[in-house]
DODO-381636 format. One record per atom (N, C-alpha, C): chain; x, z, y. Coordinates in nm, 4 decimals. Each point is the difference from the previous one (the first is absolute). Layout:
BEGIN
mol:east:up:north
A:X:Z:Y
...
This chain:
BEGIN
mol:east:up:north
A:5.0331:8.9044:14.7153
A:0.0690:-0.0506:-0.0883
A:0.1448:0.0383:-0.0069
A:0.0551:0.0672:-0.0945
A:0.1403:0.0449:-0.0103
A:0.0995:-0.1247:0.0170
A:0.0971:0.0304:0.0760
A:0.1081:-0.0967:0.0038
A:0.0954:0.0201:-0.1222
A:0.0924:-0.1165:-0.0247
A:0.0712:0.0266:-0.1003
A:0.1141:0.1053:-0.0118
A:0.0267:0.0538:0.1408
A:0.0933:0.1172:0.0112
A:-0.0766:0.1231:-0.0256
A:-0.1327:0.0096:-0.0263
A:-0.0524:0.1131:-0.0339
A:-0.0592:0.0621:0.1367
A:-0.0107:-0.0594:0.1140
A:-0.0571:0.0336:0.0986
A:-0.1393:0.0037:0.0175
A:-0.0870:0.0865:0.0564
A:-0.1375:-0.0113:0.0199
A:-0.0384:-0.0028:0.1499
A:-0.1156:-0.0409:0.0337
A:-0.0308:0.0308:0.1309
A:-0.0254:0.1401:0.0501
A:-0.0032:0.0414:0.1096
A:-0.0190:0.1223:0.0430
A:-0.1409:0.0557:-0.0314
A:-0.0898:-0.1066:0.0136
A:-0.1473:0.0368:-0.0220
A:-0.0083:0.0710:-0.1291
A:0.0628:-0.0724:-0.1055
A:-0.0081:0.0410:-0.1594
A:0.0524:0.1378:-0.0077
A:0.1161:0.0190:0.0513
A:0.0746:0.1246:-0.0094
A:-0.0902:0.1201:0.0738
A:-0.0738:-0.0238:0.1152
A:-0.0934:0.0961:0.0522
A:-0.1054:0.0431:-0.0941
A:-0.0339:-0.0940:-0.0762
A:-0.1014:0.0530:-0.0998
A:0.0421:0.0996:-0.1083
A:0.1368:-0.0063:-0.0110
A:0.0586:0.0749:-0.0991
A:0.0645:0.1312:0.0603
A:-0.0294:0.0363:0.1114
A:0.0639:0.1169:0.0662
A:-0.0919:0.1078:0.0516
A:-0.1378:-0.0108:-0.0550
A:-0.1050:0.1048:0.0543
A:0.0166:0.1336:-0.0815
A:-0.0809:0.0767:0.0228
A:-0.0069:0.1466:-0.0791
A:-0.0321:-0.0298:-0.1374
A:-0.0914:-0.0941:-0.0464
A:-0.0401:-0.0077:-0.1310
A:0.1149:-0.0582:-0.0762
A:0.0626:-0.0928:0.0677
A:0.1160:-0.0568:-0.0546
A:0.1198:0.0902:-0.0318
A:0.0171:0.0900:0.0918
A:0.1048:0.0862:0.0004
A:-0.0221:0.1134:-0.1189
A:-0.1309:0.0437:-0.0117
A:-0.0240:0.0854:-0.1072
A:0.0078:-0.0681:-0.1326
A:-0.0158:-0.1260:-0.0134
A:0.0289:-0.0537:-0.1339
A:0.1512:-0.0123:-0.0189
A:0.0741:-0.0173:0.0896
A:0.1609:0.0034:-0.0232
A:0.0361:0.1274:-0.0538
A:-0.0598:0.1045:0.0783
A:0.0497:0.1441:-0.0346
A:-0.0341:0.0531:-0.1389
A:-0.0936:-0.0674:-0.0544
A:-0.0290:0.0213:-0.1454
A:0.1115:-0.0421:-0.0849
A:0.0923:-0.0728:0.0376
A:0.1348:-0.0479:-0.0719
A:0.0882:0.1021:0.0435
A:0.0175:0.1155:-0.0479
A:0.0650:0.1100:0.0602
A:0.1552:-0.0184:-0.0272
A:0.0432:-0.0579:-0.1040
A:0.1233:-0.0182:-0.0461
A:0.0427:-0.1346:-0.0426
A:0.1402:-0.0271:-0.0049
A:0.0372:-0.1165:-0.0677
A:0.1493:-0.0002:-0.0139
A:0.0499:-0.0457:-0.1219
A:0.1309:-0.0013:-0.0347
A:0.0515:-0.1451:0.0255
A:0.0952:-0.0325:0.0878
A:0.0583:-0.1341:0.0218
A:0.1012:-0.0320:-0.0897
A:-0.0039:-0.1033:-0.0905
A:0.0925:-0.0390:-0.0907
A:0.0637:-0.1409:0.0411
A:0.1050:-0.0263:-0.0191
A:0.0476:-0.1242:0.0038
A:0.0572:-0.0864:-0.1123
A:0.0138:-0.1318:-0.0060
A:0.0451:-0.0828:-0.1089
A:0.1614:0.0230:-0.0071
A:0.0529:0.0394:0.0926
A:0.1514:-0.0008:0.0064
A:0.0273:0.0863:0.1140
A:0.1375:0.0289:0.0215
A:0.0413:0.0530:0.1191
A:0.0272:-0.0993:0.1080
A:-0.0057:0.0266:0.1299
A:0.0218:-0.0980:0.1036
A:-0.1239:-0.0856:0.0283
A:-0.1179:0.0250:-0.0637
A:-0.1175:-0.1081:0.0248
A:-0.0934:0.0554:0.1036
A:0.0360:0.0965:0.0709
A:-0.1121:0.0494:0.1050
A:-0.0848:0.0988:-0.0253
A:0.0330:0.0894:-0.0784
A:-0.0933:0.1034:-0.0219
A:-0.0393:0.0974:0.1152
A:0.1253:0.0351:0.0632
A:-0.0033:0.0824:0.1145
A:-0.0655:-0.0776:0.1227
A:0.0397:-0.1245:0.0152
A:-0.0727:-0.0965:0.1013
A:-0.1618:-0.0076:-0.0083
A:-0.0273:-0.0057:-0.1248
A:-0.1515:-0.0196:-0.0223
A:-0.0543:0.1348:0.0040
A:0.0640:0.1185:-0.0438
A:-0.0716:0.1483:-0.0046
A:-0.0065:0.0265:0.1695
A:0.1066:-0.0276:0.0706
A:-0.0200:0.0544:0.1424
A:-0.0819:-0.0696:0.0695
A:-0.0163:-0.1565:-0.0352
A:-0.1119:-0.0653:0.0666
A:-0.1291:0.0372:-0.0265
A:-0.0342:0.0410:-0.1245
A:-0.1277:0.0587:-0.0450
A:-0.0238:0.1218:0.0793
A:0.0815:0.0907:0.0006
A:-0.0172:0.1174:0.0753
A:-0.0276:-0.0226:0.1362
A:0.0644:-0.0793:0.0684
A:-0.0172:-0.0455:0.1561
A:-0.1347:-0.0470:0.0054
A:-0.0471:-0.1018:-0.0833
A:-0.1398:-0.0414:0.0012
A:-0.1033:0.1101:-0.0175
A:0.0171:0.0757:-0.0959
A:-0.1039:0.1067:-0.0208
A:-0.0035:0.0970:0.1103
A:0.1209:0.0286:0.0766
A:-0.0150:0.0937:0.1117
A:-0.0644:-0.0856:0.1064
A:0.0223:-0.1179:0.0065
A:-0.0691:-0.0723:0.1227
A:-0.1510:0.0099:0.0035
A:-0.0430:0.0105:-0.1296
A:-0.1459:0.0009:-0.0122
A:-0.0537:0.1554:0.0093
A:0.0904:0.1006:0.0071
A:-0.0262:0.1403:0.0135
A:0.0125:0.0836:-0.1175
A:0.0450:-0.0548:-0.1193
A:0.0079:0.0700:-0.1222
A:0.1360:0.0763:0.0197
A:-0.0164:0.1234:-0.0349
A:0.1340:0.1060:-0.0073
A:0.0994:-0.0424:-0.1094
A:0.0419:-0.1068:-0.0056
A:0.0830:-0.0489:-0.1114
A:0.1532:0.0253:0.0269
A:0.0746:0.0230:-0.1194
A:0.1354:0.0100:0.0036
A:0.0514:-0.0521:-0.1193
A:0.1524:0.0118:-0.0097
A:0.0597:-0.0477:-0.1275
A:0.1162:0.0855:-0.0165
A:0.0406:0.0043:-0.1449
A:0.1096:0.0704:-0.0317
A:0.0836:-0.0772:-0.0917
A:0.1337:0.0158:-0.0130
A:0.0817:-0.0496:-0.0986
A:0.0810:0.1061:-0.0756
A:-0.0369:0.0464:-0.0895
A:0.0572:0.1154:-0.0720
A:0.1534:-0.0186:-0.0223
A:0.0348:-0.1232:-0.0366
A:0.1328:-0.0292:-0.0375
A:0.0703:-0.1220:0.0578
A:0.1067:0.0088:0.0694
A:0.0614:-0.1190:0.0701
A:0.1480:0.0071:-0.0355
A:0.0649:-0.1289:-0.0035
A:0.1339:-0.0070:-0.0113
A:0.0432:-0.1113:0.0742
A:0.1192:0.0222:0.0663
A:0.0589:-0.1048:0.0889
A:0.0048:0.0188:0.1452
A:0.1010:0.0592:0.0478
A:0.0156:0.0360:0.1462
A:0.0627:-0.0927:0.0707
A:-0.0537:-0.0262:0.1400
A:0.0484:-0.1047:0.0782
A:0.1320:0.0241:0.0754
A:0.0501:-0.0776:0.0704
A:0.1359:0.0291:0.0594
A:-0.0399:0.1091:0.1231
A:-0.1167:0.0083:0.0599
A:-0.0282:0.0848:0.0962
A:-0.0331:0.1478:-0.0596
A:0.0262:0.0217:-0.1307
A:-0.0359:0.1128:-0.0525
A:-0.1363:0.0575:-0.0484
A:-0.0832:-0.1124:0.0405
A:-0.1471:0.0018:-0.0160
A:-0.0457:-0.0557:-0.1543
A:-0.1202:0.0452:-0.0373
A:-0.0540:-0.0704:-0.1027
A:-0.1240:-0.0835:0.0498
A:0.0259:-0.1547:0.0093
A:-0.0854:-0.0793:0.0504
A:-0.1668:0.0195:-0.0305
A:0.0135:0.0159:-0.1424
A:-0.1420:0.0093:-0.0575
A:-0.0714:0.1248:0.0543
A:0.0711:0.0999:-0.0064
A:-0.0518:0.1361:0.0594
A:-0.0326:-0.0023:0.1544
A:0.0898:-0.0678:0.0677
A:-0.0316:-0.0169:0.1387
A:-0.1131:-0.0985:0.0287
A:-0.0307:-0.0847:-0.0744
A:-0.1145:-0.0900:0.0325
A:-0.1156:0.0564:-0.0383
A:-0.0134:0.0921:-0.1112
A:-0.1201:0.0825:-0.0337
A:-0.0199:0.1151:0.1045
A:0.1181:0.0557:0.0394
A:-0.0131:0.0979:0.1152
A:-0.0633:-0.0424:0.1267
A:0.0360:-0.1290:0.0222
A:-0.0554:-0.0533:0.1319
A:-0.1449:-0.0212:-0.0182
A:-0.0487:-0.0551:-0.1116
A:-0.1270:-0.0301:-0.0209
A:-0.1023:0.1135:-0.0021
A:0.0616:0.1093:-0.0725
A:-0.0694:0.1157:-0.0547
A:0.0057:0.1174:0.1122
A:0.0875:-0.0184:0.0860
A:0.0211:0.1139:0.1033
A:0.0411:0.1396:-0.0932
A:0.0728:-0.0097:-0.1066
A:0.0546:0.1068:-0.0622
A:0.1554:0.0121:0.0018
A:0.0244:0.1141:-0.0282
A:0.1702:0.0098:-0.0176
A:0.0467:-0.0580:-0.1213
A:0.1130:-0.0318:0.0032
A:0.0727:-0.0552:-0.1272
A:-0.0074:0.0909:-0.0984
A:0.0070:0.1267:0.0048
A:-0.0114:0.1085:-0.1065
A:-0.1239:0.0194:-0.0499
A:-0.0949:-0.0379:0.0814
A:-0.1504:0.0054:-0.0481
A:-0.0158:-0.1275:-0.1025
A:0.0373:-0.1124:0.0268
A:-0.0056:-0.1096:-0.0515
A:0.0802:-0.0109:-0.1290
A:0.1096:0.0625:-0.0100
A:0.0910:-0.0255:-0.1081
A:0.0628:0.1228:-0.0618
A:0.0352:0.0059:-0.1358
A:0.0275:0.1150:-0.0565
A:0.1478:-0.0205:-0.0465
A:0.0268:-0.1118:-0.0663
A:0.1184:-0.0438:-0.0499
A:0.0488:-0.1341:0.0576
A:0.1129:0.0274:0.0711
A:0.0761:-0.1312:0.0462
A:0.1483:0.0171:-0.0165
A:0.0563:-0.1385:-0.0299
A:0.1387:0.0039:-0.0564
A:0.0522:-0.1150:0.0875
A:0.1330:0.0229:0.0309
A:0.0800:-0.1061:0.0696
A:0.0195:-0.1197:-0.0495
A:0.0413:-0.0230:-0.1386
A:0.0250:-0.1265:-0.0517
A:-0.1130:-0.0931:-0.0235
A:0.0099:-0.1215:0.0186
A:-0.1076:-0.0877:-0.0146
A:-0.0127:-0.0361:-0.1704
A:-0.0251:0.0952:-0.0805
A:-0.0027:-0.0291:-0.1324
A:-0.1306:0.0576:-0.0521
A:-0.0197:-0.0283:-0.1506
A:-0.1134:0.0633:-0.0435
A:-0.0137:0.1473:0.0072
A:-0.1259:0.0572:0.0298
A:0.0069:0.1368:0.0377
A:0.0535:0.1043:-0.1048
A:-0.0360:-0.0393:-0.1482
A:0.0544:0.1031:-0.0974
A:0.1490:-0.0023:-0.0041
A:0.0659:-0.0983:0.0439
A:0.1472:0.0031:-0.0022
A:0.0424:0.0599:0.1460
A:-0.0596:-0.0335:0.0960
A:0.0342:0.0724:0.1227
A:-0.0307:0.1526:-0.0215
A:-0.0937:0.0364:-0.0422
A:-0.0226:0.1460:-0.0349
A:0.1101:0.0568:-0.0828
A:0.0435:-0.0670:-0.1048
A:0.1007:0.0487:-0.0808
A:0.1242:0.0154:0.0654
A:0.0455:-0.0986:0.0854
A:0.1190:0.0150:0.0831
A:-0.0096:0.1211:0.0923
A:-0.1024:0.0262:0.0522
A:-0.0345:0.1011:0.0963
A:-0.0097:0.1441:-0.0717
A:-0.0002:-0.0064:-0.1226
A:-0.0262:0.1225:-0.0734
A:-0.1337:0.0608:0.0108
A:-0.1125:-0.0870:0.0245
A:-0.1233:0.0485:0.0338
A:-0.1064:-0.0570:-0.1244
A:-0.1015:0.0959:-0.0387
A:-0.0982:-0.0503:-0.0855
A:-0.1191:-0.0280:0.0766
A:-0.0442:-0.1065:-0.0143
A:-0.1292:-0.0528:0.0367
A:-0.1176:0.0611:-0.0759
A:-0.0730:0.0838:0.0397
A:-0.0998:0.0549:-0.0787
A:-0.1435:-0.0080:0.0846
A:-0.0933:0.0031:-0.0768
A:-0.1402:-0.0372:0.0541
A:-0.0713:0.1084:0.0714
A:0.0072:0.1292:-0.0355
A:-0.0953:0.0959:0.0648
A:0.0326:0.0140:0.1552
A:0.1176:-0.0053:0.0575
A:0.0024:0.0044:0.1561
A:-0.0732:-0.1210:0.0631
A:0.0080:-0.1270:-0.0831
A:-0.0488:-0.1115:0.0752
A:-0.1590:0.0129:-0.0103
A:-0.0558:0.0407:-0.1107
A:-0.1497:0.0215:-0.0092
A:-0.0314:0.1111:0.0812
A:0.0636:0.1046:0.0446
A:-0.0391:0.0990:0.0813
A:0.0150:-0.0575:0.1488
A:0.0979:-0.0767:0.0385
A:-0.0003:-0.0685:0.1336
A:-0.1359:-0.1039:-0.0026
A:-0.0238:-0.0729:-0.0775
A:-0.1059:-0.0861:-0.0174
A:-0.1393:0.0663:0.0182
A:-0.0047:0.1207:-0.0563
A:-0.1313:0.0754:0.0071
A:-0.0106:0.0423:0.1622
A:0.1094:0.0423:0.0486
A:0.0064:0.0582:0.1222
A:-0.0472:-0.1031:0.1146
A:0.0624:-0.1216:-0.0203
A:-0.0133:-0.1157:0.1004
A:-0.1429:-0.0434:-0.0227
A:-0.0329:-0.0271:-0.1318
A:-0.1384:-0.0472:-0.0155
A:-0.1127:0.0833:0.0534
A:0.0041:0.1291:0.0303
A:-0.0809:0.0931:0.0665
A:-0.0145:-0.0242:0.1422
A:0.1087:-0.0739:0.0449
A:0.0080:-0.0262:0.1529
A:-0.0337:-0.1476:0.0300
A:0.0431:-0.0865:-0.0805
A:-0.0251:-0.1344:0.0381
A:-0.0698:-0.0921:-0.1118
A:-0.0742:-0.0932:0.0693
A:-0.1044:-0.0669:-0.0960
A:-0.0326:-0.1234:0.0532
A:0.0574:-0.1217:-0.0499
A:0.0686:0.0008:-0.1218
A:0.1394:0.0350:-0.0181
A:0.0703:0.0557:-0.0976
A:0.1349:0.0212:-0.0012
A:0.0542:-0.1115:-0.0956
A:0.1048:-0.0778:0.0490
A:0.0493:-0.0834:-0.0849
A:0.1353:0.0344:-0.0490
A:0.0433:-0.0142:-0.1425
A:0.1328:0.0526:-0.0500
A:0.0668:-0.1378:-0.0272
A:0.1173:-0.0053:0.0647
A:0.0913:-0.1115:-0.0323
A:0.0905:0.0258:-0.1013
A:0.0097:-0.0865:-0.1139
A:0.0973:0.0176:-0.1029
A:0.1487:-0.0383:0.0416
A:0.0952:-0.0033:-0.0948
A:0.1275:-0.0387:0.0239
A:0.0404:-0.1210:-0.0978
A:0.0476:-0.0927:0.0536
A:0.0490:-0.1075:-0.0972
A:-0.1200:-0.0872:-0.0693
A:0.0124:-0.0354:-0.1048
A:-0.1015:-0.0666:-0.0664
A:-0.0830:0.0867:-0.0742
A:-0.0995:-0.0483:-0.1092
A:-0.1015:0.0742:-0.0634
A:0.0906:0.0891:-0.1020
A:0.0596:-0.0653:-0.0719
A:0.0751:0.0658:-0.0996
A:0.1471:0.0642:0.0159
A:-0.0090:0.0946:0.0850
A:0.1322:0.0514:0.0468
A:0.0047:0.1480:-0.0490
A:0.1149:0.0395:-0.0753
A:0.0185:0.1342:-0.0421
A:0.0297:0.0940:0.1134
A:-0.0529:0.1275:0.0048
A:0.0236:0.1109:0.0967
A:0.1144:0.0772:-0.0634
A:0.0020:0.0130:-0.1241
A:0.0895:0.0852:-0.0773
A:0.0133:-0.0442:-0.1456
A:0.0746:0.0779:-0.0732
A:0.0232:-0.0420:-0.1522
A:-0.1582:0.0161:-0.0638
A:-0.0762:0.0768:0.0539
A:-0.1396:0.0312:-0.0691
A:-0.1153:-0.0609:0.0693
A:0.0169:-0.0454:0.1357
A:-0.1014:-0.0201:0.0716
A:-0.0033:-0.1498:0.0661
A:-0.1130:-0.0708:0.0013
A:-0.0162:-0.1330:0.0585
A:-0.0883:0.0227:0.1218
A:0.0276:-0.1053:0.0855
A:-0.0939:0.0092:0.1315
A:-0.1456:0.0110:-0.0354
A:-0.0396:-0.0825:-0.1198
A:-0.1529:0.0098:-0.0268
A:-0.0457:0.1385:-0.0475
A:0.0983:0.0915:-0.0521
A:-0.0362:0.1309:-0.0171
A:-0.0214:0.0641:0.1259
A:0.0325:-0.0205:0.1009
A:-0.0185:0.0573:0.1329
A:-0.1439:-0.0368:0.0443
A:-0.0293:-0.1414:-0.0025
A:-0.1300:-0.0354:0.0192
A:-0.0963:0.0651:-0.0883
A:0.0153:0.0123:-0.1209
A:-0.0963:0.0775:-0.0913
A:-0.0227:0.1450:0.0599
A:0.1145:0.0664:0.0387
A:-0.0041:0.1486:0.0283
A:-0.0804:0.0029:0.1483
A:0.0066:-0.0944:0.0781
A:-0.0789:0.0044:0.1239
A:-0.1410:-0.0514:-0.0270
A:-0.0442:-0.0541:-0.0976
A:-0.1442:-0.0317:-0.0595
A:-0.0617:-0.1084:0.1231
A:0.0828:-0.0874:0.0408
A:-0.0420:-0.1021:0.1050
A:0.0005:-0.1401:-0.0438
A:-0.0852:-0.0861:0.0493
A:-0.0101:-0.1385:-0.0459
A:0.1334:-0.0700:0.0641
A:0.0396:-0.1176:-0.0567
A:0.1147:-0.0669:0.0523
A:-0.0442:-0.1213:0.0816
A:0.0928:-0.0508:0.0903
A:-0.0074:-0.1350:0.0783
A:0.1135:-0.0586:-0.0044
A:0.0170:-0.1177:-0.0693
A:0.1203:-0.0795:-0.0393
A:0.0405:-0.0900:0.1223
A:0.1279:0.0096:0.0606
A:0.0396:-0.0902:0.0923
A:0.0758:-0.1195:-0.0690
A:-0.0228:-0.1134:0.0136
A:0.0559:-0.1127:-0.0901
A:0.0810:-0.0677:0.1164
A:0.1371:0.0069:-0.0116
A:0.0825:-0.0907:0.0841
A:-0.0067:-0.1312:-0.0549
A:-0.0757:-0.0868:0.1113
A:0.0023:-0.1381:-0.0272
A:0.1450:-0.0765:0.0307
A:0.0523:-0.0110:-0.1254
A:0.1206:-0.0856:-0.0042
A:0.0014:-0.0618:-0.1614
A:0.1084:-0.0814:-0.0283
A:0.0257:-0.0635:-0.1205
A:-0.0048:0.1091:-0.1046
A:-0.0695:-0.0051:-0.0996
A:-0.0156:0.1009:-0.0956
A:-0.1147:0.1126:0.0008
A:-0.0763:-0.0097:0.1241
A:-0.0810:0.0888:0.0308
A:-0.1353:-0.0004:-0.1084
A:-0.0192:-0.1069:-0.0735
A:-0.1181:0.0081:-0.0973
A:0.0460:0.0804:-0.1191
A:0.1151:-0.0196:-0.0470
A:0.0495:0.0818:-0.1124
A:0.0042:0.1590:0.0355
A:0.0454:0.0192:0.1276
A:0.0249:0.1308:0.0497
A:-0.1472:0.0752:0.0136
A:-0.0857:-0.0777:0.0543
A:-0.1339:0.0633:0.0335
A:-0.0526:0.0331:-0.1421
A:-0.0029:-0.0897:-0.1037
A:-0.0802:0.0246:-0.1189
A:0.0722:0.1141:-0.0746
A:0.1205:-0.0140:-0.0060
A:0.0739:0.1047:-0.0724
A:-0.0219:0.1344:0.0602
A:-0.0012:0.0097:0.1279
A:-0.0229:0.1131:0.0728
A:-0.1375:0.0651:-0.0496
A:-0.1050:-0.0957:0.0344
A:-0.1294:0.0406:-0.0360
A:-0.0112:0.0531:-0.1515
A:0.0762:-0.0780:-0.0932
A:-0.0323:0.0540:-0.1294
A:0.0746:0.1278:-0.0228
A:0.1157:0.0440:0.0682
A:0.0585:0.1358:-0.0179
A:-0.0923:0.0915:0.0556
A:-0.0602:-0.0156:0.1063
A:-0.1121:0.0915:0.0511
A:-0.1041:0.0229:-0.1032
A:-0.0598:-0.1018:-0.0511
A:-0.1028:0.0092:-0.0946
A:0.0472:0.0757:-0.1241
A:0.1273:-0.0457:-0.0525
A:0.0461:0.0874:-0.1196
A:0.0247:0.1374:0.0149
A:0.0103:0.0399:0.1178
A:0.0061:0.1436:0.0301
A:-0.1398:0.0827:0.0169
A:-0.1053:-0.0904:-0.0088
A:-0.1369:0.0491:0.0033
A:-0.0175:0.0516:0.1614
A:0.0578:-0.0826:0.0763
A:-0.0310:0.0230:0.1457
A:-0.0848:-0.1010:0.0516
A:-0.0676:0.0251:0.1121
A:-0.0934:-0.0910:0.0570
A:0.0760:-0.0908:0.1180
A:-0.0159:-0.1242:-0.0147
A:0.0482:-0.0959:0.1083
A:-0.1151:-0.0397:0.0763
A:-0.0039:0.0354:0.1252
A:-0.1199:-0.0137:0.0760
A:0.0053:-0.1318:0.0703
A:0.1122:-0.0619:0.0145
A:-0.0020:-0.1306:0.0512
A:0.1508:-0.0548:0.0304
A:0.0168:-0.1103:0.0752
A:0.1375:-0.0345:0.0322
A:0.0070:-0.0784:0.1275
A:0.0978:-0.0081:0.0874
A:0.0275:-0.0599:0.1190
A:0.1236:-0.0933:-0.0180
A:-0.0056:-0.1280:0.0359
A:0.1037:-0.0843:0.0110
A:0.0854:0.0134:0.1346
A:0.1139:0.0197:-0.0095
A:0.0967:0.0080:0.1170
A:0.1079:-0.1131:0.0121
A:-0.0218:-0.0862:0.0900
A:0.0746:-0.1258:0.0274
A:0.1411:0.0280:0.0335
A:0.0929:0.0601:-0.0809
A:0.1316:0.0448:0.0137
A:0.0971:-0.1072:0.0391
A:-0.0310:-0.1168:-0.0693
A:0.0748:-0.1300:0.0196
A:-0.0662:-0.1121:0.0622
A:0.0367:-0.0176:0.1294
A:-0.0839:-0.1081:0.0765
A:0.0129:-0.1516:-0.0582
A:0.1012:-0.0045:-0.0711
A:0.0435:-0.1447:-0.0423
A:-0.0656:-0.0066:-0.1427
A:-0.0783:0.0857:-0.0549
A:-0.0410:0.0015:-0.1401
A:-0.0938:-0.1330:-0.0125
A:0.0363:-0.1000:-0.1220
A:-0.0832:-0.1021:-0.0212
A:-0.1236:0.0183:-0.0665
A:-0.1093:-0.0393:0.0250
A:-0.1030:0.0151:-0.0900
A:-0.0614:0.1389:-0.0036
A:0.0017:0.0727:0.1204
A:-0.0388:0.1454:0.0013
A:-0.1284:0.0157:-0.0341
A:-0.1071:-0.0878:0.0561
A:-0.1436:0.0206:-0.0327
A:-0.0342:-0.0170:-0.1446
A:0.0804:-0.0902:-0.0687
A:-0.0209:-0.0230:-0.1313
A:0.0405:0.1178:-0.0900
A:0.1085:0.0615:0.0557
A:0.0445:0.1229:-0.0728
A:-0.1122:0.1204:0.0094
A:-0.0408:0.0058:0.1226
A:-0.1134:0.1044:0.0195
A:-0.1159:-0.0267:-0.0762
A:-0.0368:-0.1168:-0.0214
A:-0.1211:-0.0393:-0.0814
A:0.0397:0.0279:-0.1428
A:0.1244:-0.0385:-0.0483
A:0.0421:0.0405:-0.1527
A:-0.0212:0.1518:-0.0126
A:0.0581:0.0778:0.0752
A:-0.0244:0.1374:-0.0010
A:-0.1245:0.0381:-0.0135
A:-0.0811:-0.0420:0.0923
A:-0.1443:0.0468:0.0073
A:-0.0874:-0.0432:-0.1043
A:0.0326:-0.0929:-0.0678
A:-0.0716:-0.0479:-0.1232
A:0.0271:0.0897:-0.1218
A:0.1087:0.0688:0.0047
A:0.0598:0.0566:-0.1245
A:0.0107:0.1735:0.0162
A:0.0116:0.0268:0.1144
A:0.0263:0.1490:0.0107
A:-0.1201:0.1016:-0.0315
A:-0.1319:-0.0384:0.0155
A:-0.0897:0.0777:-0.0421
A:-0.0539:0.0829:0.0975
A:0.0458:-0.0011:0.1409
A:-0.0417:0.0840:0.1089
A:-0.0192:-0.0798:0.1249
A:-0.0606:0.0499:0.0888
A:-0.0189:-0.0594:0.1279
A:0.1109:0.0052:0.0803
A:0.0220:-0.1145:0.0770
A:0.0874:-0.0080:0.1083
A:-0.0514:0.0215:0.1419
A:0.0708:0.1075:0.0789
A:-0.0433:0.0260:0.1137
A:0.0227:-0.1080:0.0988
A:0.0907:-0.0855:-0.0149
A:0.0561:-0.1090:0.0927
A:0.1595:-0.0126:-0.0212
A:0.0361:-0.0894:0.0950
A:0.1441:-0.0189:0.0057
A:0.0378:0.0263:0.1383
A:0.1242:0.0389:0.0257
A:0.0681:0.0263:0.1280
A:0.0853:-0.1046:0.0254
A:0.0114:-0.0676:0.0992
A:0.0881:-0.0991:0.0479
A:0.1222:0.0434:0.0274
A:0.1039:-0.0709:0.0249
A:0.1355:0.0186:0.0213
A:-0.0147:0.0315:0.1753
A:0.0478:0.1299:0.0338
A:0.0081:0.0518:0.1294
A:-0.1557:-0.0128:0.0559
A:-0.0907:0.0776:-0.0644
A:-0.1424:-0.0059:0.0392
A:-0.0468:0.0766:0.1203
A:-0.0966:-0.0367:0.0501
A:-0.0594:0.0628:0.1115
A:-0.0799:0.1197:-0.0715
A:-0.0338:0.1146:0.0935
A:-0.0614:0.1282:-0.0363
A:-0.1360:-0.0372:-0.0560
A:-0.0637:-0.1104:0.0451
A:-0.1380:-0.0313:-0.0300
A:-0.0043:-0.0131:-0.1675
A:0.1074:-0.0568:-0.0420
A:-0.0074:-0.0109:-0.1553
A:-0.0075:0.1151:-0.0723
A:0.0525:0.1101:0.0398
A:-0.0092:0.1223:-0.0551
A:-0.1420:0.0552:0.0073
A:-0.0623:-0.0165:0.1215
A:-0.1425:0.0283:0.0229
A:-0.0944:-0.0704:-0.1016
A:0.0356:-0.1164:-0.0249
A:-0.0770:-0.0890:-0.1044
A:0.0249:0.0649:-0.1299
A:0.1173:0.0373:-0.0437
A:0.0174:0.0755:-0.1274
A:-0.0808:0.1361:-0.0278
A:0.0057:0.0640:0.1097
A:-0.0930:0.1345:0.0069
A:-0.1458:-0.0425:-0.0231
A:-0.0255:-0.0975:0.0555
A:-0.1597:-0.0504:-0.0032
A:-0.0414:-0.0367:-0.1468
A:0.1035:-0.0850:-0.0501
A:-0.0149:-0.0244:-0.1492
A:0.0086:0.1129:-0.0891
A:0.0869:0.1019:0.0288
A:-0.0042:0.1191:-0.0776
A:-0.1140:0.0761:-0.0162
A:-0.0854:-0.0090:0.1026
A:-0.1177:0.0817:0.0238
A:-0.0996:-0.0913:-0.0943
A:0.0064:-0.1310:0.0230
A:-0.1177:-0.0639:-0.0484
A:0.0163:-0.0276:-0.1616
A:0.1197:0.0099:-0.0430
A:0.0306:-0.0144:-0.1513
A:0.0061:0.1184:-0.0693
A:0.0668:0.1066:0.0539
A:0.0300:0.1197:-0.0913
A:-0.0799:0.1223:0.0374
A:-0.0618:0.0119:0.1151
A:-0.0716:0.1103:0.0362
A:-0.1137:0.0322:-0.0939
A:-0.0274:0.1013:-0.0495
A:-0.1196:0.0368:-0.0761
A:-0.1414:-0.0525:0.0579
A:-0.0627:-0.0597:-0.0655
A:-0.1502:-0.0449:0.0588
A:-0.0882:0.1261:0.0280
A:-0.0786:-0.0047:0.0957
A:-0.0912:0.0978:0.0218
A:-0.1478:-0.0567:-0.0311
C-alpha cells in the first residue's frame, strides 16, 4: 500500500527494476518537460527523474536548451542541477543562457541574440543518440515566447516529442493546469501525462485540487511529489511512467 507521501515499500520497487522493466522504460526514448508556470519545480522534477532512471540502469540524461537567470555565484542553478544528474557539461545541456531572470525572448533581445530552432534540434539529435531516455526541460510556463516569431511549443513541435506537464501545487493550480493542457492540445501536440509538485507546503485542500485536475485534464497523472521528497518518490514516478505510457508489447 502506498503512503500518502508517495512512498512505496522496497519490495514493490524491486519488482520494477528488473531487465524487463528497464526495457519497457527505454521504449520511451524522449520527453519534453513543461511547467504550468515559472518557479514550480520543472528542474527539480526533471533532475529527480533522471537520477531515478540512472539508478535503475537507464542511460538517461536531460538538456535545457534555453535558460535565464544567473545566481549570485555566477552559475545557472537549473543547468547545474541537470548537469549533476546527467553527468554532462553545461555547454552540452544548454545552448542559450541569459543573465537576467526575465522571459527568454526579452533576455535574448537585450543580449542581441536570436533564438533559433535548428541548433537546438541538432543538439537534441546528438544527445538522443547517446542517452535514453533523454528529457528536455522547457523554460518558464507553457505559453512562453522565444522570439517575435517563435513560441516554446514551436520548439516542442520541432523536436517531435511528447510532453509531460509539471503542475505546481499551489493556489490557482487547477486553472494553470487546465489552461496549459489546452494550449498544448491547441498546438496539436501530445500531452503524455502530468506530475503534481507540492511547491507550497501550506496549501489548503491540496488533494482536492489534484482530484479536480485529474477529473478534467484528460490524461493520466504519474503521481505527486511531496514537499522535500525522498528519492524513492522519483523511483515511483518512473515506475508509473513505464506502467502508463510505455508501448504495450
